C-alpha positions as CSV (number, residue, x, y, z in Angstrom):
1,M,10.5,-14.7,-22.8
2,L,8.9,-14.9,-19.4
3,T,7.6,-11.7,-17.8
4,V,6.1,-11.2,-14.3
5,S,4.6,-7.9,-13.1
6,E,3.7,-6.6,-9.7
7,V,4.0,-10.0,-7.9
8,T,3.5,-9.8,-4.1
9,K,3.6,-12.8,-1.7
10,S,3.2,-12.8,2.1
11,Y,2.5,-15.4,4.8
12,G,0.6,-14.0,7.7
13,G,2.2,-10.7,8.6
14,K,5.6,-11.5,6.9
15,V,6.0,-10.1,3.4
16,L,8.4,-12.2,1.3
17,F,8.4,-9.9,-1.7
18,E,6.3,-7.0,-2.8
19,S,5.6,-5.5,-6.3
20,V,8.3,-7.6,-8.0
21,S,8.5,-7.2,-11.8
22,T,11.1,-8.8,-14.0
23,S,11.6,-10.6,-17.4
24,F,13.7,-13.5,-18.4
25,D,15.0,-13.6,-22.0
26,P,15.7,-16.8,-24.0
27,G,19.3,-17.8,-24.3
28,H,20.4,-16.4,-21.0
29,R,21.1,-18.1,-17.6
30,Y,19.8,-16.6,-14.4
31,G,20.5,-17.3,-10.7
32,L,18.4,-16.6,-7.7
33,T,20.2,-16.1,-4.4
34,G,19.1,-15.1,-0.9
35,A,19.0,-16.0,2.7
36,N,17.1,-19.0,4.1
37,G,13.4,-18.1,4.3
38,A,13.7,-15.2,1.9
39,G,11.2,-16.7,-0.6
40,K,13.4,-18.1,-3.3
41,S,11.5,-21.4,-3.6
42,T,8.2,-19.7,-3.3
43,F,9.1,-17.3,-6.2
44,M,10.2,-20.3,-8.4
45,K,6.8,-22.0,-7.6
46,I,5.0,-18.9,-8.7
47,L,7.0,-18.7,-11.9
48,A,6.2,-22.4,-12.6
49,G,2.5,-21.8,-12.2
């Protein structure tokens, strides 16, 4: 299981996401969707460490 709590990321004055908390359970598949520039790749980099 992977759990993240209260993750916030911003660049300059632009907040990509704020106070994000979620968990990922083993044996499940998850998708991440959003507009260009929404912070999908940034969130994945944070999860990867």
